[in-house]
N, C-alpha and C positions, 0 to 999 in steps of 0.2 A: 331512795325515798328523801334523804335530806336534800340533795340537789330539787329534786320537783317542787318541796316546799317553799325553797328559796326562790325558785323560780316564779312560782304562783305569787307568791309576796310581791316580785318584781314587775308582775304581769302591767299593773296601772301605770306605771312608770314609762313599760316600752310600748305600749298598744299603739303607737304613732308609727313604730316600726313592723305592725302588722299590718300589712297592703292590701289595697282594693286590687291591684295591678299585678300580681308575682308571675304570669307567665312567662315562661322564655320568650325573649323578644329581641333576636339579633339581627340586627340590620346588615343590611349587604354591606362587603366593602366599597361598593359604588356610592351606596346611600351616607356611608359617613366621610366619604372625599368631598361628596357634594356640599354636607354640610360643615365642612371644620371652618370654623372662624378665628382668625387671630387677632387678638385686642394689642391694644397700644402697651407698652412698658409700662411700670415694670412687670418681671415676672415675680408671681406670688403665687402663695397658698393663703388660702382662706377657708377656714371653720366655721360651719353655720349649725349653730346650738338652737333647736328651737325648745322653746320656755314655755310655761303654762304662766300665764299672768296673774292667777292664784296660785300661793303655793312656791313658785319658782322653781318646779321640780322641771328636768328636762324631759324632752320628749321625743327627739331626734337628732343625728346627725349628721352631717355631709360636709363633703371637700370640694370647694369649687378651684379648680387649679389652672393658671394662666400660665401655659409654657409657650411652645412653639405654635398652637393652639388652644382654646380655651373650652375644658370640658367641666364637666360636673360629678363626680362620683357621690351617688345617692343611695347608698346601700339599704337595701330592704324598703327603700321608698315607692312612696305611691303616685309622685306626680310623674306626668310623662306627657310630651308633646311630638306631633307629627313631625315638627322641624327641628326637632333636636333628638334625632335617632340615636338609639342605645343599643349599647352591646353589654351584656351582665348587665351591670348598676351603674354603668358609665356612660352618660349624655354626652354627645359631641354636638358641637353648633352653639354653644350658651353664649351667644347674641345679647346685647343688653335688652332686647325683647321679652329672648327666653329667660333671661335671669328674674327679670321684673314679673313673669308670669309666676316663676317658681316662689318668688318671696311673695306675691301676692297671695299665692295658695297659700303658704303656711303662717303667714302674720296676718291674726284675724281679732276678734274681738277675743277670744280665750285664749292666744298664745302671742307671742313676738319671737323675732330671731337676734339673736347676740353673733355678730359676725367679728371674727378676728384675722385680722390680716396682715401678713409678714411678707417682704421681700426675700427672694432667694434667688440662688442663679439659674440661669436659664437650664443648665444640665438637671439641677436639683427638681425645676417643676416637672422637665420631661420625664424624668426618671418616677414621679409621683405618678403621671398619666399611664404609664407602663404597671406601674405595682397595682392601681388601680383594674387596670383591663385585667389583669391574673386573676383578682379577688373573683371575678365572675358575678354570678347572681346570687347576692348574700342571703343567707337564710333570714325569714322574719325575726325582729327582735335582736338581730348581731349587727345594728348599724354602727354603734360604736364602737364595739369589738372591731369590727371589720374597717373603719376609719382609723382607727387607732395602728392598726396591722401595717396600712399603709403608711402612715406617718414614720413608724420605725422603720422601716426600710432604706430610709432618707437620710444621707448625710446631715449630723448636727440635731437629728431627731432619734437617735438611737434609745434616748434614755425614757422618752415615753413609755407609760405603762399599761397595758391592757386593762381595760375597765368595761363595766354594763353601764353606767352612767354618764349622758352626754354632760352634764355639767361638771361632772368629775377629769373627764378630758379638757374640758375648757378650761379648770383651774389650772391644769398642768400648762397651757401653753399662754396663761396671762401674763406672767412677768417676764417672758424672754424679753430681750432688748429689741426695739425696733417695731413691737407688735404695735397694732391700730386697730382699736377696737368699738365698735358701734352698736346700734339696736335699732333693728327697724321695726315699726307699726305700722298695721293698717287696721281700719274699721270692717271688714268683711265678716259676712256671718261665721259662726262656729262650724258649720256643715259646710263644707267647701267642695262637696263631689260636683254639684251644680257647676260653681266655678270652675273646676276640672274640663267639665263637659263643654262649657261654654269656650273656654280657651283653643278645644280643639278645633272650630268650625270660625272663631272670628278673628280679625286683626285689632288687636286691643290697644289703644295706645298708651305707651308707657307712664305709670304713674310718677308722679314726683315722690320720690322717695324720702318715707318721714323716718329720720334719725334722731337719736341724741344721744350724748356723749355716754359713755360707759358708767353704771350705777346711777342714772336719774331716768324718773319718769318722764313720758313725754306733756305736753300740756294737754289738756282737753277739756 
């Protein structure tokens, strides 16, 4: 009973992980192979934390992995695109346009994204992809738990503690040497389902990324 009460109290903060598109969507091996996208070096892990502009509460956590190919682990996430086929909650083929679509979907009038990027050896990035594949389709509201679980398997990240809160995971990474942090802002409407539908059928030009240094607000 105590667990139920705690979970109910947490629901407002975890609502972004209660998603619209949670049916199993297992792309075929051929679809994944066709979509694979290799980004330029360096090899990196980027923690994406979606944060409410008012109040600063974390709403979602995801992990962009740039290894032998670039993939997005978006546990219990609601974003999808036909050109970024998904197996479980790992999206393959994260080209610059697909990443722009993802950021454009989450950063809007009500939310912005904090991106923390750290360079890692290629072997660590590829291990992160395998760990994300092993997570499968993540249960709603478990986005931060699943992201932390992937990080915990990696050399140099075994000290990461499990947490329900996206900003708590973000804070654990903040002081690591070499960590680069930026914030992404967009002025899209708060209701983003229409934008998601439009992304499926239109080839949209990549927007110029509005970023500011960590801890600062954008010029409005």
